[in-house]
Backbone as CSV, one residue per row, in Angstrom:
resi,resn,N_x,N_y,N_z,CA_x,CA_y,CA_z,C_x,C_y,C_z
1,MET,0.816,-1.197,0.000,0.000,0.000,0.000,0.861,1.263,0.000
2,TRP,1.827,1.344,0.905,2.684,2.531,0.991,3.526,2.688,-0.263
3,LYS,3.917,1.559,-0.830,4.740,1.616,-2.037,3.968,2.271,-3.181
4,LYS,2.697,1.918,-3.319,1.861,2.504,-4.366,1.691,4.005,-4.141
5,LEU,1.473,4.405,-2.886,1.303,5.831,-2.586,2.580,6.607,-2.887
6,LEU,3.732,6.028,-2.569,4.998,6.698,-2.864,5.224,6.825,-4.365
7,ILE,4.856,5.799,-5.105,5.001,5.851,-6.565,4.082,6.928,-7.150
8,ILE,2.850,6.968,-6.674,1.896,7.979,-7.158,2.385,9.383,-6.810
9,ALA,2.877,9.561,-5.582,3.400,10.868,-5.174,4.602,11.254,-6.033
10,GLY,5.442,10.310,-6.353,6.596,10.586,-7.215,6.177,10.995,-8.617
11,VAL,5.199,10.324,-9.160,4.708,10.653,-10.501,4.085,12.049,-10.504
12,ILE,3.300,12.351,-9.477,2.678,13.677,-9.395,3.741,14.752,-9.234
13,GLY,4.752,14.483,-8.407,5.844,15.445,-8.229,6.614,15.680,-9.513
14,ALA,6.879,14.616,-10.253,7.595,14.755,-11.526,6.763,15.538,-12.532
15,ALA,5.461,15.282,-12.577,4.585,16.008,-13.498,4.539,17.490,-13.140
16,ALA,4.506,17.789,-11.848,4.495,19.189,-11.420,5.802,19.878,-11.800
17,ALA,6.923,19.182,-11.664,8.215,19.765,-12.024,8.292,20.034,-13.525
18,VAL,7.797,19.117,-14.328,7.800,19.300,-15.785,6.893,20.468,-16.166
19,ALA,5.721,20.562,-15.543,4.794,21.658,-15.848,5.415,22.996,-15.462
20,ARG,6.093,23.044,-14.318,6.725,24.290,-13.866,7.840,24.700,-14.834
21,LYS,8.615,23.714,-15.292,9.703,24.014,-16.226,9.148,24.506,-17.562
22,ALA,8.067,23.906,-18.035,7.455,24.329,-19.294,6.898,25.740,-19.171
23,LYS,6.276,26.066,-18.038,5.735,27.409,-17.840,6.858,28.435,-17.786
24,ASN,7.937,28.107,-17.107,9.073,29.030,-17.034,9.668,29.273,-18.418
25,ALA,9.769,28.219,-19.230,10.296,28.376,-20.579,9.367,29.239,-21.423
26,SER,8.076,29.051,-21.272,7.100,29.851,-22.014,7.185,31.318,-21.600
27,ASP,7.286,31.561,-20.290,7.405,32.939,-19.804,8.683,33.591,-20.328
28,GLU,9.763,32.837,-20.360,11.036,33.370,-20.857,10.933,33.721,-22.340
29,ARG,10.291,32.847,-23.126,10.101,33.129,-24.558,9.259,34.382,-24.758
30,ALA,8.201,34.523,-23.982,7.326,35.699,-24.102,8.092,36.972,-23.745
31,LEU,8.887,36.919,-22.690,9.667,38.078,-22.295,10.704,38.427,-23.363
32,TRP,11.361,37.419,-23.904,12.352,37.654,-24.957,11.686,38.250,-26.189
33,HIS,10.522,37.739,-26.546,9.790,38.266,-27.706,9.425,39.731,-27.479
34,GLU,8.953,40.041,-26.298,8.573,41.417,-25.987,9.784,42.350,-26.019
35,ALA,10.915,41.857,-25.561,12.116,42.684,-25.484,12.758,42.908,-26.852
36,THR,12.532,42.007,-27.790,13.221,42.093,-29.076,12.355,42.568,-30.226
37,THR,11.050,42.771,-29.985,10.199,43.264,-31.074,10.122,44.788,-31.005
38,ALA,9.963,45.380,-32.147,9.874,46.845,-32.203,8.547,47.295,-31.604
39,PRO,8.559,48.384,-30.888,7.299,48.882,-30.322,6.363,49.370,-31.426
40,ASP,5.098,49.227,-31.193,4.077,49.617,-32.165,3.438,50.917,-31.694
41,TYR,3.831,52.037,-32.303,3.356,53.354,-31.890,2.260,53.890,-32.807
42,ARG,1.305,53.052,-33.153,0.220,53.496,-34.022,-0.783,54.306,-33.276
């Protein structure tokens, strides 16, 4: 029983780490895009 709970907790922890890394990469791309595009003064 405990072994299954530890495995499930590990899988959930790994999924959370991957999601956090993907969000950070997305935020970094958005910031880089904003910093490198010309401003639109229309």
